[in-house]
Every structure is written in structure tokens, then in C-alpha cells.
VOKE-153518 format. One record per residue (C-alpha): residue in three letters; x, y, z. Coordinates in pm, 1 decimal. Example, Ala and Ser with C-alpha at 12.3 -4.5 7.8 and 13.67 -1.06 7.14 Angstrom:
# residues 2
+-----+----------+----------+----------+
! res !        u !        v !        w !
+-----+----------+----------+----------+
! Ala !   1230.0 !   -450.0 !    780.0 !
! Ser !   1367.0 !   -106.0 !    714.0 !
+-----+----------+----------+----------+
# end
This chain:
# residues 61
+-----+----------+----------+----------+
! res !        u !        v !        w !
+-----+----------+----------+----------+
! Met !  15234.3 !  15532.8 !   9218.8 !
! Val !  15203.2 !  15909.1 !   9236.2 !
! Arg !  15515.5 !  16124.2 !   9275.1 !
! Arg !  15532.7 !  16480.0 !   9399.1 !
! Leu !  15734.9 !  16745.0 !   9222.1 !
! Thr !  15845.1 !  17086.1 !   9343.9 !
! Ile !  15910.1 !  17359.8 !   9088.3 !
! Ser !  16027.9 !  17718.8 !   9099.6 !
! Leu !  15868.7 !  17984.2 !   8880.5 !
! Pro !  15927.8 !  18352.2 !   8821.3 !
! Asp !  15670.6 !  18564.9 !   9005.5 !
! Asp !  15497.1 !  18677.4 !   8686.5 !
! Asn !  15444.2 !  18318.7 !   8569.2 !
! Tyr !  15313.6 !  18215.8 !   8910.2 !
! Glu !  15069.3 !  18506.7 !   8916.4 !
! Phe !  14955.4 !  18416.1 !   8564.7 !
! Leu !  14883.2 !  18059.8 !   8683.2 !
! Val !  14697.9 !  18191.0 !   8989.6 !
! Ala !  14470.4 !  18402.4 !   8768.4 !
! Trp !  14421.8 !  18119.9 !   8516.4 !
! Ala !  14330.7 !  17871.1 !   8789.2 !
! Ala !  14085.8 !  18120.2 !   8940.5 !
! Arg !  13915.4 !  18173.0 !   8603.1 !
! Glu !  13867.8 !  17796.4 !   8574.3 !
! Asp !  13767.3 !  17762.0 !   8941.4 !
! Arg !  14039.1 !  17505.3 !   9010.7 !
! Ala !  14346.4 !  17476.1 !   9230.1 !
! Ile !  14679.3 !  17583.6 !   9082.9 !
! Ser !  14818.0 !  17234.4 !   9138.7 !
! Asn !  14525.7 !  17085.3 !   8945.5 !
! Leu !  14575.8 !  17329.8 !   8657.6 !
! Val !  14949.9 !  17265.4 !   8638.0 !
! Asn !  14891.9 !  16890.1 !   8656.7 !
! Arg !  14640.5 !  16906.6 !   8369.2 !
! Leu !  14874.3 !  17119.5 !   8157.3 !
! Leu !  15173.8 !  16898.1 !   8223.4 !
! Met !  14982.1 !  16577.2 !   8149.3 !
! Lys !  14863.3 !  16727.6 !   7818.9 !
! Leu !  15219.8 !  16821.6 !   7721.4 !
! Ile !  15346.6 !  16475.6 !   7813.4 !
! Glu !  15080.5 !  16306.1 !   7599.5 !
! Glu !  15159.9 !  16538.3 !   7306.6 !
! Glu !  15531.7 !  16462.9 !   7337.0 !
! Lys !  15467.7 !  16088.7 !   7354.7 !
! Ala !  15256.2 !  16111.9 !   7038.9 !
! Arg !  15522.5 !  16321.9 !   6864.9 !
! Ile !  15794.9 !  16074.6 !   6952.4 !
! Gln !  15587.8 !  15779.0 !   6833.8 !
! Ala !  15460.1 !  15949.6 !   6517.1 !
! Pro !  15776.2 !  15900.2 !   6303.3 !
! Glu !  15784.1 !  15531.4 !   6395.5 !
! Ser !  15424.0 !  15478.6 !   6288.4 !
! Gly !  15490.9 !  15671.1 !   5966.6 !
! Glu !  15788.1 !  15448.2 !   5888.4 !
! Arg !  15577.4 !  15138.8 !   5956.2 !
! Lys !  15306.0 !  15257.8 !   5719.6 !
! Gln !  15561.2 !  15318.6 !   5444.6 !
! Gln !  15713.4 !  14972.5 !   5498.4 !
! Glu !  15367.1 !  14814.6 !   5482.5 !
! Arg !  15305.8 !  14980.0 !   5142.8 !
! Glu !  15629.0 !  14838.9 !   4998.6 !
+-----+----------+----------+----------+
# end
């Protein structure tokens, strides 16, 4: 399932995204989606990293 999300941004941030999207020849929504998905994956990895580190230490013992 795909969900839609509405956000509010300060004008300067919106204009920055407009320029960024234009440089990459993509829609603003596509750029924001790509950035958000990257941040989500990084956060998931960060959250899981301590658990995997603990498992590795337990395996050594």
C-alpha cells in the first residue's frame, strides 16, 4: 500500500528543493521521496546496528 503525506516547509527550503529537483531533472515529489526513503533506510540500519554488534560479541564468548 502507498500512503500520501502532506508537509509544510519554509519558503526557502521549498525553493531549495525546487532548484535541486530541477538540477536533477526530476519532480520535487520524486526528489523528496528519494531523500526520505534514504533517511528511513539509514535510520533502520542505525537502530539495528547495536543489536547486531551485541550478537557478534555474544557469539565470540
